[in-house]
N, C-alpha and C positions, 0 to 999 in steps of 0.2 A: 480675493480674501484668502486663497490657500496660500499665497507669497507672505503674507503676515504672519500666518500658522508656522512656515517654515523658516521664516526670521525669528519668531519666538522660540522655537525649537533650538536653533542654532545659538541663540543669546542664553538661552537655559543650558546647554551643554559645554558651553565656554565659562558660563558662570560656576557650574559644579566642578570643574578643573582646578578652579582655583583654591589655595588654601583658604580655610574657614575665615581667618582674619580680612583676608582679601574679599572675601564673598560679603562680608560685614561691611566692608568699606563702601563695595559697589552699592548695597542697600542703602547705606547711609546716602550715599550721592543721589540714588534715584529719589528717595524720599525728601531730600532736601535741596532738589535741583533749583528752585530760587534763589538759594543762598549761593549755590556754585556758580549760578550765572552773574550774580553780583560780583563775586570774587574774581571771575574772570575777566571781567569789563577790562577795556583800555585796548591798548597797543598791542600787537604781535609780539610774543614773546620770542627770543632768538634760540637758535637751535641750542646754543652753548647754555643759555638760561636754563631751558627745559633740562637740558642733561645736568646742569648742577643741581638743579630742584630736585630730580630723581633720585640723584645719588644721595643728597642728602637726606630724602625720605625714606632710602632705602637703608642708609648708614643708622637712622634712629629709629627704624624699624615703625614709622609712621603712615600706616596704610590709606588712612584718609587724605593725607597731606599728597600721598602719591596718587589718589583717584583723583584728587583735584588738579594736581600737575597733569596727569593725562586727560582730564576732561578739557583743560585750558589749550593744551596741543591740538586736541581734535577739532576744538570749537574753532582755532585758529585757522587749521588746516580746512576746513569745511567752508569758512568764509572767503579764504583765498580762493578756493575752487570755482564757489560763486560767483566772484568778482571777476574771475577771468573768463567765465562762461557769458557774462554780460557785455563784454568786450567784442 
């Protein structure tokens, strides 16, 4: 149980280090995780696609778009790692 407390503390510290608008985007993502999951369905995105969408989100200062892109990247990485462990 202490491990979850430590993880929560680490997450809280990381969140506090973000600019306020990015904190709001992360909170939006958490509150709307079902929407994020639906938007992130489909095939794995390439590194180039992730990079392009990340840059676009930064250029237009769209922190929710940035959070969604990074969520998709993390989800793809997690699914790839789990598939590799199954083999």
